[in-house]
N, C-alpha and C positions, 0 to 999 in steps of 0.2 A: 530268487526275485526278491527284491528289497521290500519287505513288508514293514511299514513304520508303525509297529506296535510299540507300546511303551511300558515302562515299569510301573505297575499299579500302585506302588507305594511312594513314588517319587515325589507326589504332591502332599504327602502326609507329614504331620509333625514327628518329632523324635519319639514321643510316647506312643503315638498310634503305630508308628513303624515297629517299635519293639513288640507291641502287642501282635502285630501280623507276623513278625519273625517267629514268635513262639506258636503260631498256628491258631490264633484266636481272632474273632471279629471284635467290633466295638462292644457287642453285647455279651461277650465272653464265650460265644459258641465257636466251636472249632471249624476250621475250613481246610480241606485237603489241598486247595489251589495254592497255599502259601507254605507248604511244608519244606523244611529244611532251607529257609532263606538266608542262612549264614553262608551257603555255598553260592555257586554260580547262578545267574539269574535263569538259566535254562531249566532250573528246577521248578519254575512256575508251570512248566508244561508236563511234568513228570511226578510220579509217585514211586517211592523206593520200596521194593520188594525183598527184603533181606539184605545181605551184604553183596549179592552177586547179580541181582537183576533190578530193573526199573521198568515201569509201565507208562507209556505215553497216555496222557489224560485226554488227547483228541481222538486217537483211533484205538486205544486200549492194547496196542501192540507191545510185547514185552522184549526188552533188549538186554544183553549182557552189560554189566557194569564193572569196570576194573579201575576205579578211583579216577576216571577221566570222563568229561562230558563231551568229548569230541564227536563220538558216534551219535550221542544224543542230539547235538547241534545239527549234524549232517542229516539226521532223520528228519527234523523239523523242516529243514530247507528242501529236501528232496521229495518228501511225501506230502508235506502241508503247505510248501511255499511260504514258510514263515522264517524270515531272516530278520530278527529284531535288530534294530540299530544298536541297542544296548548289548544284545547277546554277541554281536560281532565285535564290540570294543571292550567290553569289561572282561577281565581276567578272572580265574577261579581264586579269589581271595574272599577274606571274611568281610561282611558288609559292616564296616565301621562308619562313624559319622562322616569322616573325611570321604569315604567312598560314596556316600549319598551326595555330597557336595559335587563330587566329580560327575556322578550320574546326572544331577540336574543340569550341569553344563552340556553334557552330551544330549539330553532332551532338548535344550535350547538350540544346539545346532541341528537337530532332527527336525525341529519346527521350521528351520529355513530351508529344508531340502525342496527343490523345485521339481515339477513334473518331468524335466529333461533327465533328472537323475534317477528316476523310479517309474516303473510301469504301473505302480500302485497309486490309488488316491491317497493323498496324504491324510493321516488321521490326526486329530487334535489330541492333546495331552489331558484335557479336562476330564473326560470320560473315556479312558482307554479301553475298558471292557466293552462299553457300549459301542464304541467306534469299531472294535474288532468284530462284534456281532453284525453290525451293519455291513461291514466289508465282506463277511462270509456269507450273508444273505445275498448280497449282490453277486458274488462269486457263484454261489449255487444256481443263480438264475441264468447267467450266460454260460456256465460250464455244462449244465444239465438242460438247457433250452427250455426254461420255464417262463410263462408269461408273467409280467409284473404284477398281474392281478392276484398272483399266488398269495401275496401277503394279506389278502383279504379273505382267503379261504379259512373256514372254521377250523378244520383240522390243524393246519399250519399254526393258527393262532394259539390253539390249545397246547400244542407241543412247545412253542416258544414260552408260553405262559408258565408252563409247568417247569421248564428247564431254567428260565430267568424271569421270575415273576415281577421284577422291577423294570424290565425292558419293554419300551413301547415300540411296537412295530411301525415301520416307516409307511407312508402312503405311497401308492404307485407314482405319484408326481414326484415325491422325494427320491424315490428309487430311479426315476427316469433322469433326474437331474445328475445323480451319481453315475448313472450309466454313461451318459453323455460325456462326463469328465473323463472317465476311465477310457472311453472310446477315443477321445481326442489325444489323450497322452499316447496310448498304444499306436494310434494312427501316425503320430510324429515319428515314433521309433520305426514303424514300417516304412514310412517314406525314406528315411535315412538308409535303411537297408536295402531297399529297392534301387537306390542310387548306386550301389556297388555292383548291381547285375551287369554282366557283359551283354547280355540279350535275353529278353523276356518272352516267354510263351504265354499268351493270353488264353485262357480256357473259358468257354462260356457254357453255362448250363441253364436250360429253361426248365422250370418245375411249376406244378400247380398245387395251390393250397386247398384246405378242406372247403373253402368257400369258392372254389373254381376260379381263383384269381392266378393269373400267370405271372410268375417272377422270373427275373434274370439275375443269376449270379455270376459275377466276373471275378476270375482267379488269375494270379500271376504265378508262373512256375519259371524256376531258373536254377542254375547250378552256381553256387557262390564261390568265393576264392579259395575256400577250403574243400571244395568238391563235395559239398553237402547239397542235397536236393531240397530246394524250397517250394512250398506251395502255400500261397497266402491269399485269403479272400480280400478283394479290394472293395467291392460294393455289391449289394443286393438291392434291386429296384424292381417295383411292379411294372408290368408290361401292359399297356392298353392297346386294344385291338385296332384302334384307329391310327396307329403309328405309320409313318410313311416307310417306303422300302429301304431308304438309307439310314433308318433309325439306328441300327445296331452299329454301324461304323461311326456314327456321330456320338453315340453313347460311349463306345470304347475310347474314342479320341478325348472326350471330355473327362473321363475317369483318369486316364493316363495324365492328362494335364493337371488334374487335381493333385496327383502325386509327384508332380514335377518332372514327368517323363515325356519325351517327344515320341511321335510316331515311328521314328527311326529306331527307338529302342526295342520294338517289338520284332521278334524273329518270325513268328507265324501265329495264326489264330486257330485254336482247336474248338470245334462245336460239337454238340451232341445230336441235335435235331432241328437244324434250321429249316424253316419253311422257305420254299423257293430257293433251295440251296445253290443252284448254278448262278442265280441272278444275284444273291447276296455275296457269294464267293467273288464273282466278277467285279462287283462293286467295291469290295474291301481291297481288291488287287489294284483296280484302276485308280481309286481315290487315295489310297493310303500306302499302297505298295506291299500289302500284307498278303501272304500265302495263306490260304484257308484250307485246313484238314478236318476230316470227319472222324469222330470218335469211333475207335475200333469196335467197341462193344455194340454201338448203334449199327454200324455197318454189318457186322456179323449177324446181328438179329435180323436185318432184311435179307441177308443171304439165306438164312435157315427158313425164314418165313416163306421165300420163294421156293426152296427145296420142298417143303411140306404141302405146298399147294398143288397137290395131286389128288384127283377125285377119291381114288380108293383110300388114301391116307386120311383125308378130310372125313370120310365116312366112318372110318375106325375111330378117329379121335372123337368125333361127336358121340358115337356110341359109348366110348369109354368115359366121357364126361357124364353122360346120362346115368351110368352105373355108379359113379362117384357121388353124383347129386342125390341119387335114390337113397344111399346109405347115409348121406348127411341129413337128410330130411325125415327118414323113417327110423324111429327110436327102436322099435321091435327088431328090425333087421340089423340095426347097429349092435344091439344087445347080443343077438345071436351071433354075430360075427366075432364080437370081443370074447364070447364064452368059448368059441372054437380055438381062438388063438391062445387063451388062457390054458387050454387043455394041452397044448404042445409048448407052452412056455414061450410064445412069440408075441407077447403083448406090445413090443416096441414097434411092430409093423402097423402102419397106419396108411389109410387111403389119402391120396393128395389130389387136389383139384388144381389144374394148370391155370395160369394167367396169361392172357393174350400178349402182354407187353414183355413177358420173361419167358424165352424159349426154354431155359433150364428146367422151368416147372413142368413142361410138357414131357421131358425125360423122366422126372420124378414121378409124374402121374402113371406113365406107361411102366416104369419099374414097380411101383406099388401095386399096380393091378396085376402084373405077372407074378409077383411074390405071394399074392393072396388069391391067385386064380381058383384053386381048389376050394378055398373057404367061401369065396363069392358064389361059385357055382352051387355049392352045398346049400347055402343059405337060400338062393333063389329057388332051388328044388323044394326046400322046406316050406316056403312061403309062396304058395301058387299065386296070390294077389300081387306079390311083389314081382314075379315073373311076368305078369300080365302088364304091370305098370312100367316096367322098364325092359328095354331090349338088350338081351345079353349079346355079347360078341360072338359072332360066328368063328368056327374052327380057323378059317383062312385069315380072319382078322386078328385073332390071337397071335398066329403065325406072323403076320405083317408086323405087329408090334414087337414081337421077339426079334425079328430081323432089323427092325428100325433102331431099337435101343443101342446096339454096339456102335452103329454110325454115329449117333448122337453122343455117346460116351466118349468117342475120339475127340470130338470137338470140345467137349466139356474138359477133357484133359488138357488141351491147349489153353483154355481160360484159367485153369488151376496154375499153369506155368506163368501165365501173364499176371497172376495175382500175387506172385512172390515178390518179395521186397527188391531183389536184385534185378527183376525183369519189368519194372514199371515203365521204363523207357520205351520209346517207339523201336528202339534197336532190336527188341526181342520179337517184334511183330511178324516181320516178313519171314524169318525161319518158321514161325508158327503157321502162317498161312500156306506156305508151300508144304510144310509137313502134313497139314489137314488135307490139302488136294491130293497128295501122293497117297496117304494112309486109307482114306475113304475110297479112293479109286481102287486100291487093292482088295478092300473089304467087299466091293460090289461086283468083283469079277465073276463069282459063282452064286450071286444072289438072284432073286426073282426079278422080273421085268419092272415091277413096281419100285423095288429099292434101287434098281439101276437108274430108274427115272429120277428119283429123289436124289441120289448122289450126283447124278448129271447135272440137275438144276443147281444144286449147291456149289459144285465146282465151277460151273459156268458163271455164277454170280460172283463168287471169289475172284475169278479171273477177271472179270469185267471191271468190278469195282476197285480193284487194286491194281488194274493195268498190267497183269502179269505176263500177257502175251505180247505187249507192246513195248519194244526195246526202248524207244525214247522216254515213255513214261516211267519205265524201270529206272533208267539212268537219272532222271530228274526227281524220283521219289525221295522225300526226306527220310522215309523209313528205311529205304535201301541204303542211302548214304550213312545213316545213323548205325546200321547193322555193320557197315564196313568199319566204322570208327569205334565199334565195340569190340575189344580185344578177344572176346569169346566167338565172334561170328565173322571176323574180318576175312577169313577165307572164302566167304560168299558161295559155299558149296551148292546153293540152289541156283546159281547163275552159271551160264555157259562160260567156257574160257574166253571167248571173244567179248562177251559182255563184261567180264571181270577186267579184262585189259582196257577196255574202253572207260570203265568206271575209274580205274586208277588214273587214267589221263584226266578225267573230269575233276577228280579231287586234287590233282597236281595244279590244274589251272585255277581251282578255287583257292588254294593256298597261295599261289602267285598273286592273285587279286587281292586277297586279304592283306598280304604283305605290303602291296603297292599302296593301300589305303590307310596304312598305320600312320598315326600323328608321329611327329619328331620325338615327343616325349615318351612314346610307346616303342620306339624302334629298338631300344635296347632289349626289349623282351624276345626280339627275334634273332639278335646277333648270335653267332655261334661262340662257343667258348674259345677264347684266344690261346694259341700256342706259343706266342712271342715270349722272350724272356724279359722278365721284369727288371733285371739288372744288367750291367755291362758284361763283357766276356766274349763278344762276337768275334769270329775269326775273320781274316782278311777277305775270303771269298764271301762270307756273309755280309760284311760291310759293303763290298762291291754290289751284291745283289740288292742290298737295302738302297744304294744309291740309284741303281737303275729303277727301282720300284718308285723312288721318290721322284725321279724325273718323269716317269711315266704318269704318276699321280698328279703332278703339276700340269702336265698338258691336258689330262683328263678333266681336272678342275676347271680349266678355261672353257672346255666344251660343255661342261656341266652348267655353266653360266648361260649358255645358249640354248641348250637342249634338255637340261635337266639331268638329274643323276641317272646312270645307266642302271636299270633295275636288275639286269642279268648278273650284276656283281654279287648279290646276295642270293640270287635264285638257287644256284646248285645246293647250297647248304640246306635250304628248305625242302628241296626235292630229295636230298639225302635222307632227311629225317623221315620222309614218307616211305622210301625203300627200306630204311631200317625197321620201321614200324611193320611193314608188310611181312618181312622175313621173321619178325619176332615169334617166338612160340605161342600157340594158342593158349588160352586160359581155361580153366574148368568152367562148366555151366554154372556152377554154384558161385563162382567169383562175382563179387559186385564190381562192375566196370568203373564206377566212381572211385572205388578204393584202389583199383590198379592204375587209374590215371593220376591219382594224388602221388602215388609213389613214383610215376614214371614221367611226370610232366616235364621235369628238367631235361630228360633225354630226347623228348620230341615236343618242344614248346610250341611250334607252329601247329602241328597236328593236334596238340591238346586244346589249343584255342578253338579250333574248328569243332573238336569233340565236345567242348563245353557247350556250345550252341545247339548241336543236333541232339545230344543225349538228354538235354533239358526237355525235349518235347516228349510228353507221356503218350502212352498208347490210347488212354482213355481220357475224356473230358473231366471225369470225377475220378475219385479213387477207384482202383480196380475191384476192391471188395464190394464197393456199392454198385459199380457198373455191371458186374456179373453175378449179383447176388440173386438168390431164388425168391427172396422176399424183401419187403420194404425194411430199410435200416432204421435205427433208432433215430438218427439224424433226420431222415426224410419224414418220419412219422411226427416228431415233435416240432419240427420247423413249420409244418403244415398248419398248426393250430395257433402259431404265434400272431399277435396283433400286428398289423402292418406298421403302426406308428414306431415301434422299437425293433422291429425285426431286423433291419440292416445292422444296427448296433450290436444286437445280441449274436447274430451269426458271425460277425466280424471278430467280436472278442473270443467267441467259442473256438474258432479256427486258429486265430493268430496269437493269442495270449501266451499259452504254453510253448508254442513253437519259437516265438521270439525270445522267450525267457530261456529256453534250452540253447539257442544260438548264443544268447548273451553269456550263459553260464560256461559254455564250451570255449568261447574267446577268452573269458577270464581264466579259465583252467590252462588254456594254451599259453597265455601271457605269464602265468605263475611259473609254468615249466621252463619257459625261455630265460627267466630270471633266476 
């Protein structure tokens, strides 16, 4: 990322510069910041440790030194996002007076840099160190999700005062102005990047702050031209209770327009927990033509909640919570429990209380109770008052929890699979859902009647919510089509042979429709590789055949004027691509489908275009690690305390800043390799 820091000696006179080159301030005291200024300006950020090592002054990391500053420069860019304009242009030569003249001209050019050329706020040259500190304070705020009021905190002021006594902390108002500038610059870059998307999947997340204010975060997901998965925050806005039913559609349309996108650029909308889901989904479909999908994590939670809604299970879980709550509140009981664990060197075992909104915590609570069963019963026997204050689990309830845990673990394994990087797409979802249905069904065959009821409820909900038993819903499901377009699951083993055959026909028709709707400028993308000869040398029979084709073409062109171009002329090639893709060997489950398509796009260009749309759909509205987490993430915790005035800009930069820079660096590296 282009960070416009400047040479700190550039504005000094020759005498002052020479003093600093020798490592002394104006008052004669030494300073390590200007050590070895005779060499590259990268030494401003390093201290030399002998002949073979250097130490970064920013993070204190030691690097090997072999008479070259290349590694040092790369470390500054990669780890600290510092790419000084001077560092990128000055060579490793001695700093003569003529060099300083050249540096000053570079600084003048740097001053003229516009926001379009950099994601960073342009720093002035008058106080380079002060400007850098200001930039880093601003970055700390949006990178770590701190409120702007942090600069008024006493501890932060003491730290900055000790490290930089002459630095005056900016006010929250000043920081807000800088934040808005950075936000607008990055937003311009994001707007340009979104314009390159073939189709965008809009993800919607509703969340609640510490002040019980509901917010709506709108994210754009797509796969770019290099087959990289993009996930960018577009806007975060507070939602008021009195909003009309069509508010969501209107809001999404307004945000898309703000980024120069039309409603036709949206492939589908993914939500996590829409109220009046059916009504909202229908409104999005009727008004804007958007298909609405529910987050897999949220749907799975509802299925498990329904499965556990069995009287015997609820009684056992309620008693279990009472035991955990007792040990959380009774210090003597907790001390006695810990001493027993210390005696057998198992202090890592801890009791866990479940959270109603996170089903994974229910598994963890049951597992922790089963692991500590002997110790819990021993403590309750030693503390008669405790036994009277809390009801212990009966033997049949302990057995129920023991039988319930394996079923829940199977579902947890599926979520672990969906959390892996190569399985973020919705293409991994249906194999998992069918796998869960089959696996827990087998587990319940010899289980108790209660467990069979739990498993039956979960399987019934999974089947209903994902339409597994309805052929038409299966064939229209974006998750099913995405699985077919994923080279790891394209055999569709979870479908019957007849459904597989019908799915192939549906996809073939989709390819034909996509081809017909291509603009003339894009038609070349679909044309097959030509087998004709580029130069002369045809035989007599070839020339005769060529004349026949020309005659046929002329007559066809006349009909084309009246009826339009015959679409079947190019259809066979598209359909052949699909057939070739179907017979292609399966990939390993560890393969990233986007990497596979990047390497094989040229072989199946029409199928690849369709894949880029469907594989862009994520299985969850938020990142899988957050969706399936057992506890609140750092992001969720910190954003909940941010002030509403700057919340949108802080979250926007937090999510998009590094991502856009990584895309930019990747493009630059690719361009360098091409040249």
